[in-house]
C-alpha positions, -999 to +999 in steps of 0.1 A: -878+167+850-882+166+891-863+173+911-834+175+884-824+209+863-796+220+835-790+249+812-787+241+779-774+274+760-777+281+723-770+302+693-795+338+694-793+333+656-804+303+652-831+293+681-834+260+664-796+251+659-773+232+676-778+228+723-752+230+745-754+210+783-736+229+802-732+205+835-727+213+866-695+216+887-690+203+924-685+167+910-652+162+928-639+137+902-651+166+874-646+192+895-601+183+896-599+174+857-615+205+849-595+229+876-566+207+860-573+208+825-577+250+832-544+247+849-529+235+822-543+257+792-559+230+778-592+234+759-613+215+777-634+220+737-628+229+706-657+249+683-644+248+639-660+283+625-661+300+594-632+327+602-617+329+633-605+366+624-640+373+629-656+352+662-620+365+677-632+403+669-663+397+674-661+382+711-636+411+719-659+433+713-678+421+741-650+419+764-650+382+762-607+369+780-589+351+750-554+333+762-550+329+730-551+347+704-556+337+665-529+318+654-519+302+625-508+259+633-497+232+604-538+237+587-557+254+603-558+290+630-571+290+664-579+305+695-589+301+728-610+315+756-620+319+788-660+310+793-655+323+824-664+286+837-634+279+846-627+265+806-603+279+777-631+270+743-610+265+716-624+278+684-607+269+655-606+274+609-592+251+585-570+272+558 
């Protein structure tokens, strides 16, 4: 795209599957919003998974840091981790 660049991330197991775009940091209003969400412990986004406990174990084995371990909340079980880019990411499973 000319002078513009971006990074996308895909699953190693499904390279033609969902592709996430990682937006660059540095746009002041966005950076303020991102930091406020992170400081408040609010996830930037959430992903539905089949088994939160299994994903929690897989990710903790990879040394991912969770601020909320698998926790039942109503009809869901969720866990929240730090993506190391200034975001909280929530994983959830509908029970």
